[in-house]
C-alpha positions as CSV (number, residue, x, y, z in Angstrom):
1,M,50.7,14.8,-91.6
2,Q,48.0,12.3,-92.5
3,V,46.6,10.9,-95.7
4,R,42.8,10.6,-95.6
5,K,39.7,10.4,-97.8
6,F,38.4,13.6,-99.3
7,E,35.5,15.2,-97.4
8,T,33.1,17.7,-98.9
9,K,34.5,20.4,-96.5
10,D,37.9,20.1,-98.4
11,S,36.4,21.2,-101.7
12,D,37.6,24.8,-101.7
13,N,41.0,24.0,-100.3
14,V,41.6,21.2,-102.8
15,K,40.6,23.3,-105.8
16,G,42.7,26.2,-104.5
17,L,45.8,24.1,-104.1
18,I,45.5,22.4,-107.5
19,L,44.7,25.6,-109.4
20,S,47.4,27.6,-107.7
21,I,50.1,25.0,-108.6
22,L,48.8,24.8,-112.2
23,T,48.7,28.6,-112.5
24,K,52.1,29.3,-111.0
25,E,54.1,26.4,-112.3
26,Y,52.4,25.4,-115.5
27,P,50.7,28.5,-117.0
28,F,51.4,27.4,-120.6
29,D,49.8,24.0,-120.0
30,K,46.5,25.4,-118.9
31,S,44.8,24.5,-122.2
32,V,45.8,20.9,-121.7
33,Y,44.2,20.5,-118.3
34,E,40.5,20.7,-117.6
35,D,39.4,21.5,-114.0
36,S,35.8,20.3,-114.2
37,D,36.7,17.2,-112.1
38,I,37.9,19.4,-109.2
39,S,34.6,21.3,-109.2
40,S,32.7,18.1,-108.4
41,I,35.1,15.7,-106.7
42,R,32.4,13.7,-105.0
43,G,30.6,13.2,-108.3
44,V,33.7,12.5,-110.4
45,Y,35.5,10.3,-107.9
46,G,32.4,8.8,-106.3
47,G,32.3,5.5,-108.2
48,K,32.5,2.2,-106.3
49,R,36.2,1.7,-107.1
50,D,37.2,5.4,-107.2
51,D,38.7,7.4,-104.4
52,F,40.2,10.9,-103.8
53,L,42.8,11.3,-101.0
54,V,44.2,14.4,-99.4
55,L,47.4,15.0,-97.4
56,E,46.5,17.1,-94.5
57,S,48.4,18.8,-91.7
58,D,46.8,21.0,-89.0
59,G,43.7,21.4,-91.1
60,K,45.5,22.5,-94.2
61,I,45.4,20.5,-97.4
62,L,49.0,20.0,-98.7
63,G,48.5,17.3,-101.3
64,T,46.0,15.4,-103.4
65,I,45.6,12.3,-105.5
66,G,42.6,10.9,-107.3
67,I,41.9,7.3,-108.4
68,K,39.4,6.8,-111.1
69,E,38.2,3.5,-112.7
70,E,38.9,3.6,-116.4
71,S,37.9,0.0,-117.1
72,E,37.4,-3.3,-115.2
73,D,41.2,-3.8,-115.3
74,T,42.6,-0.3,-115.3
75,A,42.6,2.6,-112.8
76,L,43.7,6.2,-113.6
77,I,45.8,8.2,-111.2
78,R,44.9,11.8,-111.5
79,R,45.5,15.1,-109.6
80,L,48.7,14.2,-107.9
81,F,49.8,17.5,-106.4
82,V,51.9,18.4,-103.4
83,D,52.2,22.0,-102.0
84,P,55.6,23.4,-103.1
85,S,56.7,23.9,-99.4
86,C,56.2,20.2,-98.8
87,R,58.0,18.7,-101.8
88,R,61.1,16.4,-101.6
89,K,60.0,15.1,-98.3
90,G,58.4,11.8,-99.6
91,Y,54.8,13.0,-99.5
92,G,54.2,12.5,-103.2
93,A,55.4,8.9,-102.8
94,L,53.2,8.5,-99.8
95,L,50.1,9.6,-101.7
96,M,51.1,7.4,-104.7
97,D,51.7,4.4,-102.3
98,K,48.2,4.9,-100.8
99,A,46.7,5.0,-104.3
100,I,48.5,1.9,-105.4
101,R,47.3,0.0,-102.3
102,H,43.7,1.2,-103.1
103,C,44.1,-0.2,-106.7
104,K,45.4,-3.5,-105.5
105,K,42.6,-3.8,-102.9
106,N,40.0,-3.1,-105.7
107,N,41.6,-5.8,-108.0
108,F,42.8,-3.5,-110.7
109,K,45.5,-5.1,-112.9
110,N,47.0,-1.8,-114.3
111,I,47.4,1.8,-113.2
112,V,47.7,4.6,-115.7
113,F,49.2,8.0,-115.0
114,R,49.4,10.8,-117.6
115,T,51.4,14.0,-117.4
116,T,53.1,16.6,-119.5
117,G,56.8,16.7,-120.0
118,R,57.1,19.8,-117.9
119,M,56.0,17.9,-114.8
120,V,59.5,16.5,-114.2
121,Q,59.0,15.7,-110.5
122,A,55.9,13.7,-111.2
123,I,57.7,11.8,-114.0
124,N,60.6,11.0,-111.7
125,L,58.3,9.9,-109.0
126,V,56.3,7.5,-111.2
127,K,59.5,6.0,-112.7
128,K,60.8,5.5,-109.1
129,M,57.5,3.7,-108.3
130,K,58.2,1.3,-111.3
131,F,55.7,2.8,-113.8
132,K,56.8,2.3,-117.4
133,E,56.4,4.8,-120.1
134,V,54.0,3.4,-122.7
135,E,53.2,6.4,-124.9
136,R,54.4,9.9,-125.7
137,L,52.3,12.3,-127.7
138,D,53.2,15.7,-129.1
139,L,50.2,18.0,-128.8
140,G,51.0,21.3,-130.3
141,G,54.3,21.8,-128.5
142,F,53.3,19.8,-125.4
143,Q,54.6,16.4,-124.7
144,I,52.0,14.2,-123.1
145,Y,53.3,11.1,-121.4
146,K,51.4,7.9,-120.5
147,F,52.9,5.7,-117.8
148,M,51.6,2.3,-116.7
149,L,52.1,0.1,-113.7
150,E,51.2,-3.5,-113.9
151,L,49.9,-4.9,-110.6
152,R,50.6,-8.4,-109.5
C-alpha cells in the first residue's frame, strides 16, 4: 500500500471508485454531490496549493483524498473515499494524515471538511483527527456537516 500523487492514468479508476461508493452506499444523496471535479482532477486540483492523492496497492486505486485551496488561510478536504474491502484498517486516517501534512506544509491555518450525516465513518474519522463540528444544515432531509481543524 502506498499513498502517492494522482497521475492522469488514474483518472478512470479514481472516478470508478468514487462513483461506485456513492451509488452503492449513498444513492439517496446523489443530488447533493456533483461529480464534475472527478471528471477533471488535474484541472480542479491543479492549483499551486492543491493536491489529489490516491491509495494504491498492486496497481489498484483503493482510496482517494483531495485538497483544494478555499482561501489564503483555508483548505478544503474533498473526496475522501476508501474501498469497502479496505476499511477499518487505518487507510482513511493515513490519507487524512497526508492531507493534513500537505496543508501544514502549504501554510494553511484551517482545514474544512464537509459531509452528509449518512457518512458516519467519515464523521467518526474527522472527529478522531480533532476536527470540530462548526455547522450543520438541513437540506431537504439531508444533514450537511461542516468540520474544521485549526492548524498550529
